Short mmCIF file of the C-alpha atoms (twelve columns), coordinates in Angstrom:
data_MODEL
# 
_entry.id   MODEL 
# 
loop_
_atom_site.group_PDB 
_atom_site.id 
_atom_site.type_symbol 
_atom_site.label_atom_id 
_atom_site.label_alt_id 
_atom_site.label_comp_id 
_atom_site.label_asym_id 
_atom_site.label_seq_id 
_atom_site.Cartn_x 
_atom_site.Cartn_y 
_atom_site.Cartn_z 
_atom_site.pdbx_PDB_model_num 
ATOM 1   C CA . UNK A 1   -47.559 -31.048 12.247 1 
ATOM 2   C CA . UNK A 2   -43.781 -31.599 11.862 1 
ATOM 3   C CA . UNK A 3   -42.712 -34.117 9.922  1 
ATOM 4   C CA . UNK A 4   -40.425 -36.278 11.259 1 
ATOM 5   C CA . UNK A 5   -37.234 -36.750 9.690  1 
ATOM 6   C CA . UNK A 6   -34.870 -39.728 10.096 1 
ATOM 7   C CA . UNK A 7   -31.620 -38.652 12.650 1 
ATOM 8   C CA . UNK A 8   -29.314 -40.714 13.830 1 
ATOM 9   C CA . UNK A 9   -29.843 -41.949 17.483 1 
ATOM 10  C CA . UNK A 10  -28.256 -45.004 18.839 1 
ATOM 11  C CA . UNK A 11  -31.095 -45.047 21.712 1 
ATOM 12  C CA . UNK A 12  -34.280 -43.771 21.942 1 
ATOM 13  C CA . UNK A 13  -35.903 -40.029 22.634 1 
ATOM 14  C CA . UNK A 14  -36.816 -39.837 26.308 1 
ATOM 15  C CA . UNK A 15  -37.880 -36.137 26.498 1 
ATOM 16  C CA . UNK A 16  -38.323 -33.180 23.794 1 
ATOM 17  C CA . UNK A 17  -39.377 -29.287 25.079 1 
ATOM 18  C CA . UNK A 18  -40.151 -26.558 22.313 1 
ATOM 19  C CA . UNK A 19  -38.373 -23.086 22.803 1 
ATOM 20  C CA . UNK A 20  -41.054 -20.058 23.130 1 
ATOM 21  C CA . UNK A 21  -40.635 -18.960 19.718 1 
ATOM 22  C CA . UNK A 22  -41.774 -22.052 18.346 1 
ATOM 23  C CA . UNK A 23  -38.470 -22.542 15.678 1 
ATOM 24  C CA . UNK A 24  -37.048 -24.659 18.156 1 
ATOM 25  C CA . UNK A 25  -36.993 -28.141 19.913 1 
ATOM 26  C CA . UNK A 26  -34.498 -29.499 22.312 1 
ATOM 27  C CA . UNK A 27  -34.188 -33.167 22.796 1 
ATOM 28  C CA . UNK A 28  -32.486 -35.674 25.360 1 
ATOM 29  C CA . UNK A 29  -31.865 -39.352 25.029 1 
ATOM 30  C CA . UNK A 30  -30.828 -42.438 26.650 1 
ATOM 31  C CA . UNK A 31  -27.809 -42.291 24.361 1 
ATOM 32  C CA . UNK A 32  -27.026 -39.241 27.133 1 
ATOM 33  C CA . UNK A 33  -27.100 -36.785 24.215 1 
ATOM 34  C CA . UNK A 34  -28.882 -33.619 24.016 1 
ATOM 35  C CA . UNK A 35  -29.349 -32.133 20.367 1 
ATOM 36  C CA . UNK A 36  -31.113 -28.872 19.376 1 
ATOM 37  C CA . UNK A 37  -33.246 -28.610 16.077 1 
ATOM 38  C CA . UNK A 38  -35.013 -26.257 13.842 1 
ATOM 39  C CA . UNK A 39  -38.485 -27.001 13.819 1 
ATOM 40  C CA . UNK A 40  -39.352 -25.705 9.844  1 
ATOM 41  C CA . UNK A 41  -36.944 -27.927 8.171  1 
ATOM 42  C CA . UNK A 42  -35.594 -30.415 10.826 1 
ATOM 43  C CA . UNK A 43  -32.204 -29.692 10.763 1 
ATOM 44  C CA . UNK A 44  -29.952 -29.897 13.704 1 
ATOM 45  C CA . UNK A 45  -28.712 -26.762 14.840 1 
ATOM 46  C CA . UNK A 46  -26.840 -26.996 16.991 1 
ATOM 47  C CA . UNK A 47  -23.423 -29.819 18.253 1 
ATOM 48  C CA . UNK A 48  -24.167 -32.423 19.637 1 
ATOM 49  C CA . UNK A 49  -24.253 -32.188 24.095 1 
ATOM 50  C CA . UNK A 50  -22.927 -35.346 25.655 1 
ATOM 51  C CA . UNK A 51  -24.285 -36.404 29.358 1 
ATOM 52  C CA . UNK A 52  -22.925 -38.503 31.871 1 
ATOM 53  C CA . UNK A 53  -25.719 -40.541 31.910 1 
ATOM 54  C CA . UNK A 54  -29.443 -41.176 30.565 1 
ATOM 55  C CA . UNK A 55  -31.576 -37.958 29.758 1 
ATOM 56  C CA . UNK A 56  -35.133 -38.105 31.212 1 
ATOM 57  C CA . UNK A 57  -36.135 -34.743 30.647 1 
ATOM 58  C CA . UNK A 58  -35.623 -31.085 29.355 1 
ATOM 59  C CA . UNK A 59  -37.240 -27.881 29.487 1 
ATOM 60  C CA . UNK A 60  -35.778 -24.609 27.949 1 
ATOM 61  C CA . UNK A 61  -36.469 -20.982 29.618 1 
ATOM 62  C CA . UNK A 62  -38.629 -18.868 26.871 1 
ATOM 63  C CA . UNK A 63  -35.348 -17.111 25.425 1 
ATOM 64  C CA . UNK A 64  -33.419 -20.376 24.818 1 
ATOM 65  C CA . UNK A 65  -30.779 -19.463 26.388 1 
ATOM 66  C CA . UNK A 66  -31.111 -21.765 29.825 1 
ATOM 67  C CA . UNK A 67  -32.132 -25.729 29.442 1 
ATOM 68  C CA . UNK A 68  -32.758 -27.580 32.312 1 
ATOM 69  C CA . UNK A 69  -31.604 -31.230 31.776 1 
ATOM 70  C CA . UNK A 70  -32.929 -34.890 34.428 1 
ATOM 71  C CA . UNK A 71  -30.281 -37.385 34.011 1 
ATOM 72  C CA . UNK A 72  -30.281 -40.985 35.156 1 
ATOM 73  C CA . UNK A 73  -27.489 -40.079 37.747 1 
ATOM 74  C CA . UNK A 74  -27.854 -38.270 41.116 1 
ATOM 75  C CA . UNK A 75  -27.665 -35.191 39.712 1 
ATOM 76  C CA . UNK A 76  -29.778 -32.874 36.710 1 
ATOM 77  C CA . UNK A 77  -27.416 -30.685 34.103 1 
ATOM 78  C CA . UNK A 78  -27.985 -26.937 33.084 1 
ATOM 79  C CA . UNK A 79  -26.761 -25.912 29.458 1 
ATOM 80  C CA . UNK A 80  -26.418 -22.266 30.286 1 
ATOM 81  C CA . UNK A 81  -25.533 -20.146 27.073 1 
ATOM 82  C CA . UNK A 82  -23.956 -23.544 25.511 1 
ATOM 83  C CA . UNK A 83  -22.054 -24.073 28.839 1 
ATOM 84  C CA . UNK A 84  -22.916 -27.404 30.566 1 
ATOM 85  C CA . UNK A 85  -22.918 -27.616 34.461 1 
ATOM 86  C CA . UNK A 86  -23.848 -30.047 36.676 1 
ATOM 87  C CA . UNK A 87  -25.820 -29.569 39.422 1 
ATOM 88  C CA . UNK A 88  -25.381 -31.885 42.599 1 
ATOM 89  C CA . UNK A 89  -28.084 -32.339 45.337 1 
ATOM 90  C CA . UNK A 90  -30.489 -35.400 43.814 1 
ATOM 91  C CA . UNK A 91  -29.753 -38.658 45.598 1 
ATOM 92  C CA . UNK A 92  -31.833 -40.564 42.927 1 
ATOM 93  C CA . UNK A 93  -32.736 -39.716 39.248 1 
ATOM 94  C CA . UNK A 94  -33.991 -36.471 38.110 1 
ATOM 95  C CA . UNK A 95  -37.481 -37.464 36.672 1 
ATOM 96  C CA . UNK A 96  -39.351 -33.864 36.073 1 
ATOM 97  C CA . UNK A 97  -37.746 -30.816 35.595 1 
ATOM 98  C CA . UNK A 98  -39.415 -27.026 34.766 1 
ATOM 99  C CA . UNK A 99  -37.279 -23.763 33.866 1 
ATOM 100 C CA . UNK A 100 -39.577 -20.688 34.831 1 
ATOM 101 C CA . UNK A 101 -40.447 -18.404 31.735 1 
ATOM 102 C CA . UNK A 102 -37.419 -15.469 32.702 1 
ATOM 103 C CA . UNK A 103 -35.060 -18.164 33.407 1 
ATOM 104 C CA . UNK A 104 -34.315 -17.710 37.067 1 
ATOM 105 C CA . UNK A 105 -35.323 -20.616 38.892 1 
ATOM 106 C CA . UNK A 106 -35.171 -23.997 38.141 1 
ATOM 107 C CA . UNK A 107 -36.796 -26.856 39.509 1 
ATOM 108 C CA . UNK A 108 -35.717 -30.347 39.614 1 
ATOM 109 C CA . UNK A 109 -38.137 -33.470 40.946 1 
# 
């Protein structure tokens, strides 16, 4: 069990994913942010990523280099090696996301 440590957020967490190595967690929030955490220390392990709308869900590839993000606006996001790309094509919010184990495919709905 990971001990919760108080972190500064302006809104609740709405999506959480754990990396295959078990050493990092990624969380998305209603405050339009994406953050990564070290599971052993609870410390943030990257800079804050700001998204254009509320984050609903997140999913990481096994390598952790790709993170698919479901957001409230009619789009999804892909954080690919630290670079954020907005994916268009949704007519509504992306409420569910999944990344294949090898990171080659992403699914949104």
